[in-house]
C-alpha positions as CSV (number, residue, x, y, z in Angstrom):
1,M,0.3,0.1,-0.1
2,S,1.3,3.0,-0.8
3,Q,0.2,6.6,0.7
4,D,-0.8,9.3,-2.6
5,P,2.2,11.5,-2.9
6,S,-0.4,14.8,-1.7
7,Q,-0.8,13.2,1.8
8,I,3.1,12.3,1.6
9,N,3.6,16.2,1.5
10,Y,1.0,17.0,4.1
11,E,2.4,15.2,6.9
12,H,5.6,16.0,5.7
13,E,4.4,19.4,5.9
14,L,2.7,18.8,9.5
15,K,6.1,17.9,10.8
16,I,7.9,21.5,9.7
17,L,4.8,22.9,11.4
18,E,5.4,20.9,14.3
19,H,9.0,21.3,14.2
20,Q,8.3,25.1,14.3
21,L,6.1,25.1,17.0
22,D,8.1,23.5,18.7
23,Q,10.9,26.5,18.4
24,L,8.5,29.2,19.3
25,V,7.4,27.0,22.2
26,A,10.8,27.1,23.1
27,L,11.5,30.6,22.3
28,C,8.6,32.1,25.2
29,K,10.1,29.9,27.6
30,Q,14.0,31.9,27.8
31,L,12.5,35.2,26.4
32,K,10.1,34.3,29.6
33,Q,13.5,34.3,31.5
34,E,15.1,36.0,31.2
35,N,12.6,38.8,31.0
36,Q,12.2,37.5,34.7
37,S,16.2,37.4,35.0
38,L,16.2,41.4,33.6
39,R,13.5,42.6,36.1
40,D,14.9,41.1,39.2
41,Q,18.2,42.6,38.4
42,Q,16.2,46.3,37.9
43,M,14.4,45.1,41.4
44,G,18.1,45.2,42.6
45,L,19.7,48.0,41.1
46,M,16.9,49.8,41.5
47,S,17.4,49.1,45.0
48,E,21.6,49.8,45.5
49,R,20.3,53.0,44.1
50,A,18.4,54.4,46.8
51,M,20.8,53.1,49.2
52,L,23.2,55.0,47.4
53,M,21.1,58.4,47.6
54,K,20.7,57.7,51.3
55,K,24.1,57.7,51.5
56,N,25.7,60.4,49.5
57,E,22.7,62.1,51.4
58,I,24.6,61.2,54.7
59,A,27.3,62.6,53.5
60,R,26.8,65.1,52.0
61,S,25.2,66.1,55.6
62,R,28.1,66.2,57.3
63,V,30.2,67.8,54.4
64,E,27.8,71.1,55.4
65,A,28.1,70.2,58.9
66,M,32.1,70.5,58.8
67,I,31.7,73.8,56.7
68,M,29.6,74.9,59.6
69,R,31.7,74.3,62.2
70,L,34.7,75.2,60.0
71,K,33.3,78.9,59.7
72,S,32.4,78.7,63.4
73,M,36.1,78.1,64.4
74,E,36.9,81.0,61.5
75,H,34.5,83.7,62.3
76,D,35.3,82.7,66.8
77,Y,39.2,82.9,65.9
78,E,38.7,86.1,64.0
79,Q,37.3,87.6,67.1
80,Q,39.7,87.0,69.8
């Protein structure tokens, strides 16, 4: 029993389509994983940025306080 050539062609096209679909599903899984990884990385960077901004603000406040103390000391020294 031989198959009809059109049936063979149909099965071949179906196998190609099935393979392409498998590739698409694999790509979707990969992109979903990459997306999650990028979201995790973004959250980490946002957290790090907030921490650095807080440290920067503390350092700025300390420098301003030192400048004020130096100006006060300079003023007291000039008054003597």
